[in-house]
C-alpha positions in Angstrom: 6.1 4.0 -30.1 2.3 4.3 -30.0 0.4 1.0 -29.3 -3.1 0.4 -30.5 -5.5 -1.2 -27.7 -7.9 -2.9 -30.5 -8.2 -6.3 -29.1 -8.7 -7.1 -32.8 -5.6 -5.3 -34.2 -3.0 -7.6 -35.7 0.0 -5.4 -35.6 -0.5 -2.9 -32.7 2.9 -1.4 -32.9 3.1 2.0 -34.6 5.3 5.1 -34.8 5.6 7.4 -31.9 3.5 10.3 -32.9 1.1 8.3 -35.4 -2.6 9.4 -35.0 -4.1 6.2 -36.5 -3.1 2.6 -36.4 -1.4 1.7 -39.5 -3.0 -2.0 -39.4 -6.5 -1.4 -38.0 -7.1 2.4 -38.6 -8.1 2.8 -34.8 -7.3 6.3 -33.4 -4.3 5.9 -31.0 -4.8 9.0 -28.7 -7.2 7.6 -26.1 -9.6 10.3 -24.9 -7.6 12.8 -26.9 -5.3 12.6 -23.9 -3.5 9.3 -23.3 -1.0 7.7 -25.6 -0.5 4.0 -25.0 3.3 2.9 -25.4 3.0 -0.5 -24.7 1.0 -3.7 -23.2 1.9 -4.8 -19.8 -0.6 -7.5 -19.2 -3.4 -9.0 -21.5 -6.4 -11.4 -20.7 -9.7 -12.6 -22.0 -11.6 -10.0 -20.3 -9.4 -6.8 -20.4 -5.8 -5.6 -20.9 -3.4 -3.3 -18.8 -1.3 -0.9 -20.8 1.6 1.8 -20.0 0.7 5.1 -21.3 1.8 8.8 -21.3 -0.7 11.6 -20.0 -0.3 14.1 -22.8 -2.7 16.6 -21.1 -0.1 17.2 -18.4 3.3 19.0 -18.5 6.1 16.4 -19.0 3.6 13.8 -20.3 4.0 11.7 -17.0 3.6 7.9 -17.2 0.3 6.3 -16.1 -1.4 2.8 -16.2 -4.4 2.3 -18.3 -6.7 -0.8 -17.5 -9.3 -1.7 -20.2 -12.3 -3.6 -19.3 -14.0 -5.5 -22.4 -17.5 -6.6 -21.5 -18.2 -9.8 -23.8 -21.8 -8.9 -24.6 -23.1 -5.8 -26.5 -26.6 -6.0 -25.6 -27.8 -2.4 -24.2 -28.9 -3.7 -21.0 -25.7 -5.6 -20.3 -23.8 -2.4 -21.3 -25.8 -0.1 -19.1 -25.5 -2.3 -16.1 -21.8 -2.6 -16.7 -21.4 1.2 -16.8 -23.3 1.6 -13.6 -21.3 -0.8 -11.8 -18.0 0.5 -13.3 -18.8 3.9 -12.1 -19.5 2.9 -8.8 -16.4 0.9 -8.5 -14.4 3.6 -9.8 -15.7 5.6 -7.0 -14.5 3.0 -4.7 -11.1 2.8 -6.1 -10.8 6.5 -5.8 -11.5 6.4 -2.0 -9.0 3.4 -1.6 -6.4 5.2 -3.5 -6.2 7.8 -0.7 -3.3 5.7 0.9 0.4 6.0 0.2 0.6 2.3 -0.6 -2.2 2.0 -3.2 -2.1 3.7 -6.5 -4.1 6.6 -7.1 -7.1 6.5 -9.5 -6.3 9.5 -12.1 -9.2 9.0 -14.4 -12.1 6.8 -15.6 -14.2 6.9 -18.7 -16.0 4.9 -21.5 -15.1 5.0 -24.9 -16.3 2.8 -27.9 -18.4 0.6 -25.5 -15.3 -0.2 -23.6 -14.6 1.0 -20.2 -11.0 2.4 -18.8 -9.3 3.1 -15.7 -6.2 5.2 -15.3 -4.3 4.8 -12.4 -0.8 6.2 -11.0 2.4 4.4 -12.4 4.2 2.5 -9.8 8.0 2.0 -10.7 9.4 -0.9 -8.9 9.6 -4.7 -8.8 7.1 -7.1 -7.7 7.8 -9.6 -4.7 7.5 -12.5 -7.2 10.5 -10.8 -9.2 12.5 -10.3 -6.0 12.1 -14.0 -5.0 13.1 -15.1 -8.4 16.0 -13.0 -8.6 17.5 -12.6 -5.3 16.2 -15.8 -3.4 13.6 -16.7 -0.7 12.9 -14.4 2.3 14.2 -15.2 5.8 11.8 -15.7 8.8 12.8 -12.1 9.7 12.1 -10.8 6.2 8.6 -12.3 6.3 7.7 -10.6 9.4 9.0 -7.5 8.3 6.9 -7.9 5.2 3.8 -8.7 7.2 4.3 -5.7 9.6 4.1 -3.3 6.6 1.4 -5.0 4.6 -1.1 -5.8 7.4 -1.7 -2.3 8.5 -2.5 -1.5 4.7 -4.7 -4.6 4.7 -6.7 -3.1 7.7 -7.1 0.1 5.9 -8.7 -1.6 2.8 -11.0 -3.4 5.1 -12.1 -0.3 6.7 -12.9 0.8 3.4 -15.4 -2.1 3.1 -13.4 -3.6 0.2 -11.9 -7.0 -0.2 -9.0 -7.1 -2.5 -9.8 -10.8 -3.7 -6.2 -11.2 -5.4 -3.5 -10.7 -3.0 -0.1 -12.5 -4.4 3.6 -11.8 -4.8 2.9 -10.5 -8.5 0.4 -7.9 -6.8 2.8 -6.5 -4.5 5.3 -4.0 -5.6 8.5 -2.5 -3.8 8.4 0.9 -5.0 11.7 2.1 -6.2 11.5 5.6 -5.0 11.1 4.8 -1.3 11.3 1.1 -0.8 7.7 0.8 0.3 5.3 -2.0 -0.6 2.4 -1.0 -2.7 -0.4 -3.3 -3.3 -1.9 -3.3 -6.8 -4.9 -4.7 -9.1 -7.8 -4.8 -6.7 -10.1 -6.2 -9.6 -13.3 -5.1 -8.0 -14.5 -3.3 -11.1 -13.6 -6.5 -13.1 -15.5 -8.6 -10.8 -18.6 -6.9 -10.8 -18.9 -5.9 -14.4 -17.9 -9.9 -15.1 -20.8 -10.7 -12.9 -23.3 -8.7 -15.1 -22.1 -10.5 -18.1 -22.5 -13.9 -16.5 -26.0 -13.2 -15.3 -27.0 -12.4 -18.8 -25.2 -15.8 -20.1 -23.0 -14.0 -22.4 -19.8 -15.7 -21.2 -19.0 -17.9 -18.5 -15.3 -18.8 -19.1 -14.0 -16.2 -16.9 -14.7 -17.5 -13.5 -11.4 -18.2 -12.4 -10.1 -15.0 -13.4 -12.8 -13.1 -11.6 -12.5 -14.7 -8.2 -9.0 -14.4 -7.9 -5.8 -16.8 -8.5 -6.3 -20.3 -7.9 -4.2 -21.7 -5.1 -4.0 -18.0 -3.5 -7.9 -17.7 -3.1 -9.4 -20.0 -0.2 -12.3 -22.2 -0.7 -15.3 -19.7 0.1 -14.0 -17.2 -2.4 -13.7 -19.9 -5.2 -17.5 -20.4 -4.2 -18.1 -16.8 -5.0 -18.6 -15.9 -1.1 -15.5 -13.8 -0.3 -15.3 -12.3 3.1 -12.3 -10.0 4.5 -10.7 -13.1 6.0 -10.4 -14.3 2.4 -7.6 -11.7 2.0 -5.9 -13.0 5.3 -5.6 -16.6 3.7 -4.1 -15.2 0.5 -1.6 -13.1 2.5 -0.7 -16.1 4.3 0.0 -18.1 1.0 2.0 -15.3 -0.1 4.1 -15.4 2.9 4.8 -19.3 2.1 6.0 -18.1 -1.6 8.3 -15.8 -0.1 9.7 -18.4 2.0 9.7 -21.4 -0.5 9.8 -19.8 -4.0 6.9 -22.5 -4.5 3.3 -21.4 -5.9 0.5 -23.1 -4.4 0.2 -25.4 -7.3 3.7 -26.9 -6.5 2.6 -27.8 -3.1 0.7 -30.7 -2.1 -2.9 -30.5 -0.1 -4.4 -33.0 2.2 -7.0 -34.4 0.1 -9.2 -35.2 3.4 -9.2 -31.3 4.9 -7.9 -29.4 1.9 -5.2 -27.9 3.9 -2.0 -26.7 2.0 0.9 -28.9 3.1 3.6 -26.4 3.6 5.6 -26.8 6.8 8.0 -29.3 5.7 9.2 -26.8 3.0 10.0 -23.9 5.7 12.4 -23.4 8.6 10.7 -21.1 11.0 10.1 -20.9 14.7 7.0 -22.4 16.1 5.6 -19.1 17.0 5.5 -17.9 13.3 4.4 -21.3 12.1 1.5 -21.1 14.3 0.5 -17.7 12.8 0.7 -18.9 9.4 -1.2 -21.9 10.3 -4.2 -19.9 11.4 -3.9 -17.7 8.6 -4.2 -20.8 6.3 -7.2 -22.1 8.1 -9.4 -23.6 5.5 -12.3 -23.1 7.8 -13.1 -19.2 7.8 -14.6 -19.6 11.4 -11.1 -20.7 12.5 -8.9 -18.4 10.7 -8.1 -14.7 11.9 -10.8 -12.6 11.0 -8.9 -9.3 10.8 -5.6 -8.0 9.8 -5.5 -6.3 13.4 -5.8 -10.0 15.0 -2.7 -11.0 12.7 -0.8 -8.1 13.9 -1.4 -8.8 17.6 -0.5 -12.4 17.2 2.8 -11.4 15.5 4.4 -9.8 18.5 8.3 -10.2 18.0 9.2 -10.6 21.4 9.7 -14.5 21.3 12.2 -13.7 18.4 14.3 -11.2 19.9 17.1 -13.4 20.7 17.1 -15.4 17.3 17.0 -11.9 15.4 20.0 -10.5 17.0 22.0 -13.1 15.4 21.3 -11.7 11.8 21.7 -8.0 12.4 24.7 -7.3 10.2 23.7 -4.9 7.3 25.3 -5.4 3.9 25.6 -2.3 1.8 23.1 -2.2 -0.8 23.7 -1.4 -4.5 22.5 1.9 -5.5 19.4 1.3 -7.6 20.0 3.0 -11.0 17.2 5.0 -12.6 15.6 3.0 -15.5 16.8 -0.5 -14.2 13.4 -0.9 -12.4 10.1 -1.4 -14.1 6.4 -1.7 -13.0 4.2 -5.0 -12.6 4.6 -7.6 -15.3 7.5 -5.5 -17.2 10.8 -7.4 -17.4 13.0 -4.9 -15.7 14.4 -6.4 -12.2 15.6 -4.2 -9.3 18.9 -4.0 -8.5 18.2 -3.7 -4.7 18.3 -6.8 -2.4 15.5 -7.5 0.0 17.8 -8.9 2.3 19.4 -5.8 3.0 15.8 -4.5 3.8 15.5 -7.3 6.4 18.7 -6.1 8.1 17.0 -3.6 10.2 14.7 -5.9 11.9 16.3 -5.2 15.0 14.7 -1.9 14.8 11.3 -3.6 14.1 11.7 -5.9 17.3 12.8 -2.8 19.7 9.8 -0.9 18.4 7.3 -3.8 19.2 8.8 -4.2 22.5 8.3 -0.4 23.1 4.7 -0.7 22.0 4.0 -3.8 24.4 5.3 -1.7 27.2 3.2 1.3 26.2 0.1 -1.2 26.0 0.8 -2.7 29.5 1.9 0.8 31.2 -0.3 3.1 29.6 2.7 5.4 28.8 6.2 5.4 26.9 6.9 5.8 23.1 8.0 3.9 20.4 11.4 4.8 19.8 12.8 3.2 16.8 11.8 2.3 13.4 12.9 2.6 9.6 11.4 -0.9 8.8 12.0 -0.3 5.2 15.2 1.8 5.3 18.0 0.6 3.1 21.3 0.3 5.0 23.7 2.5 3.1 26.9 1.5 5.0 28.1 -1.6 6.9 27.2 0.0 10.3 24.5 -1.5 12.5 23.5 -2.0 15.9 23.1 -5.4 17.4 20.9 -6.2 20.2 22.6 -7.7 23.1 21.1 -10.9 24.7 20.4 -9.3 28.0 18.1 -6.6 26.4 20.5 -3.8 27.0 20.8 -3.3 23.4 17.4 -2.0 23.2 18.3 1.1 25.2 21.5 1.7 23.3 19.5 1.4 20.0 16.7 4.0 21.6 19.7 6.3 22.5 21.4 6.3 19.1 18.3 6.4 17.1 17.2 9.6 19.3 20.6 11.2 18.7 20.8 10.4 15.0 17.3 11.7 14.2 17.7 15.1 15.5 16.0 17.8 13.0 19.0 18.2 10.9 19.7 14.6 10.4 16.2 13.8 9.8 16.0 16.4 6.8 19.5 15.4 5.5 18.3 11.9 5.2 15.1 13.0 3.5 17.4 14.8 1.0 19.3 11.9 0.2 16.2 10.0 -0.7 14.9 8.3 2.6 11.3 8.4 3.3 10.3 5.7 5.8 10.6 7.2 9.3 7.9 4.9 10.9 7.8 4.0 14.9 10.4 7.0 15.4 10.6 9.2 18.7 10.6 12.4 17.0 9.0 14.6 19.8 9.6 18.1 20.1 11.6 18.3 16.9 11.8 21.8 15.1 10.9 21.1 11.3 9.4 24.3 10.6 8.9 24.9 6.8 10.5 21.6 5.9 9.7 19.9 2.5 8.6 16.5 3.7 5.9 15.5 1.0 5.2 11.6 0.8 7.2 10.8 4.0 6.3 8.0 6.3 5.6 8.8 9.8 3.2 5.9 10.5 3.0 5.2 14.4 5.7 7.6 15.0 5.8 9.8 18.3 5.6 13.5 17.0 4.0 15.2 20.1 4.7 18.8 20.3 6.7 18.7 17.1 7.0 22.1 15.1 5.9 21.5 11.5 4.4 25.0 10.8 4.3 25.7 7.3 5.8 22.4 6.2 5.0 20.5 3.1 3.5 17.1 4.1 1.6 16.4 1.0 0.4 12.7 0.7 2.5 11.9 3.9 1.5 9.1 6.1 0.7 9.8 9.8 -1.4 6.7 10.4 -1.7 6.0 14.1 0.9 8.6 14.7 0.9 10.7 18.1 0.8 14.4 17.0 -0.7 15.6 20.4 -0.2 19.4 20.6 1.9 19.4 17.5 2.2 22.8 15.6 0.8 22.3 12.3 -0.1 25.8 11.5 -0.2 26.5 7.7 1.1 23.2 6.9 0.4 21.5 3.4 -1.5 18.4 4.4 -3.2 17.8 1.3 -4.1 14.0 0.6 -2.2 13.1 4.1 -3.1 9.9 5.6 -4.1 10.4 9.3 -6.2 7.4 10.0 -6.4 6.7 13.8 -3.6 9.7 14.4 -3.8 11.6 17.9 -4.2 15.1 17.1 -5.5 16.2 20.3 -4.6 19.8 21.1 -2.8 20.4 17.9 -2.5 23.6 16.2 -4.0 22.9 12.8 -5.0 26.8 12.0 -4.6 27.5 8.3 -3.8 24.0 7.4 -4.6 22.7 4.1 -6.2 19.2 4.7 -8.0 18.9 1.5 -8.7 15.2 0.7 -7.0 14.3 3.9 -8.0 10.7 5.3 -8.8 11.6 8.9 -11.0 8.6 9.6 -10.8 7.7 13.4 -8.4 10.4 14.1 -8.4 12.0 17.3 -9.2 15.9 17.1 -10.3 16.6 20.6 -9.2 20.2 21.4 -7.6 20.4 17.8 -7.7 23.9 16.3 -9.0 23.9 13.0 -9.8 27.6 12.6 -9.2 28.7 9.1 -8.1 25.1 8.1 -9.4 23.6 4.5 -10.9 20.3 4.8 -12.5 20.2 1.2 -13.0 16.7 0.5 -11.4 15.4 3.6 -12.5 12.0 5.2 -13.8 13.1 8.4 -17.1 12.9 10.4 -19.2 15.5 12.1 -18.6 13.8 15.3 -14.9 14.4 15.0 -15.3 18.1 13.9 -17.6 18.8 16.9 -14.5 18.1 19.3 -12.4 20.5 17.4 -12.1 24.3 17.4 -13.6 25.5 14.0 -14.7 29.1 13.0 -16.3 30.9 10.2 -13.0 30.5 7.9 -12.8 26.8 8.3 -13.6 25.0 4.9 -15.7 22.1 5.7 -15.6 18.8 3.6 -18.4 19.9 1.3 -16.3 23.0 0.5 -18.3 25.7 2.2 -17.1 27.8 5.0 -18.9 28.0 8.4 -19.5 26.5 11.6 -21.7 23.3 12.4 
C-alpha cells in the first residue's frame, strides 16, 4: 500500500505502486525515494510514518517524521529551516549510539520538513506492561542499569530528551536492548519559532513533553538535564504499578506524586526513586551518574537470590513484533530478562571491589540476555555463589562459546571478563561489550561495526585491521592497544584513553575524537585524521 502524507487528504490509502494519490493528487514517492506505507502516529504539529527506502537494495524500512509549521510567512519558514537543520545535525550526532535510532536523512519538501530515521522493530515498555504485567523491583533495577548509561551519553552530547516515558522506550526485537526514541528537539525549536510569531499557541503541552512525566521546571519551559532524571523516575513508577501519573494523586501543597503506597520495594530503591522525583531541581539527582552510584545493588543481594530461577522464554517469531505505536505485541516476557539479575548483582559487587582496591575485573554480565533454558545459577546467602558464578561465566565464555552464542542471536556481553580471548577475524558486528574486560584480547581483522565498547577495558588489545566503523568507545581504555590499519570511521571515541595506542594507518574519518587524545597515541603519515586528511599533527 502507498500512503498519502498530505495532512488534508481525505482518503490517504492507495495501491502499492501508485505514483499519485487517487484522492488528492499528491505525489506518493517522497523525495523521489521514500514510499510511505502507513501512519504510525499523528498530531497537530506533525506525523510519523513507516516507509520503504526505494533508493537502496531490498527497499529497507525506515521511519519518517513530518514536521508541519503552522504559519507560512517567509520569515517563519526561514527560521524554522535554520533550526531544523541545526537540530538534524544534533540528532545525527546522538544517533552514533547503539541505543538511539540513527538519523538517515533530512530534507524539506513543499514547505514541510522531514527526518528519516532507522526503523526499530520491537515493543515499547508501555506495551510490555499492558500485556505481561508490571515489573518487579529486580526488573526496574535492571532497566535503570541499562537506560542510565544511555542517558549519561545523551547529556554528554548537550541534549535533553524532554519526553522520556514508557511509550518512547522500545525493547529491540533483534537483541532485547532498550532503545530510546522520539527526542523531539527539532519539534521543540521549530514550534518556538511559530509561537514567537504568534502563529499558534495550542501546542505548548506537546512541545514541553508529556504532562505528568515532565517536571515543573520543564512545564515552565526551563528544562535542565535533571528534568530527564525526573521523567525516568516517573517511568519507573509506571513500570512498577501500570499507572500513569494522571491516575495517581499529588500532594496539593508540595506537588509531589503520591506513589509509595502503590509499590512494594525495598527502602533503598524507594529512597533512590524519591530523590529522582524531587519536585525541587536543587534536591534532585543532577546527573545519570549520580543515580547509578546510588543504585549499587549490594543491599539487595540476599533478596535477589530468592528470585533467580529462569523460565524458558518463548521464541520471538519474525513479524510478530512491531515498532512504536504499532499494534503488534512482543512474544517475549520481560520477566525472563530479569531472571539474570544475579549476574548484574555480582557484576556490581566486582565493580565496587575494583573501586575500593584499584584492581580487579567485572566478571559476569548479560543483563539483557534472555535465558533459553531452565538452568540458572543462584547466589548463595554466604556470598560464595558469586565466586561460583564467576567461574561458570569464565568457563562458558571462551572464544568458541562466545562466537557460538553470537551466531545464535545473542548480542549482549556487557560486564564480562573476556581477557586474552582469541577472536581473530570474527564477525561480531553490533555486539555489546559495554564495561567488559577485554585486555590483551585478539580481535585482529574482526568485524566490529556499530559495536558498543563503552567503558570497556581494551588495554593492549590487538585490534589491528579490525572494522570499528561507527563503534561506540566512549570512556573505553585503549592504552597500548594495537589499532594499526583499523577502520574507526565515524566511531565515538570521546573520553577514551588512547595513551600509547598505535593508530598508524588507522582511518579516523568523521570519528568523535579530540586532538589531545590523538596526541597521546602513535600516528604516522598513513593515519587518516577525522577531517579525512592523512598525516601527522
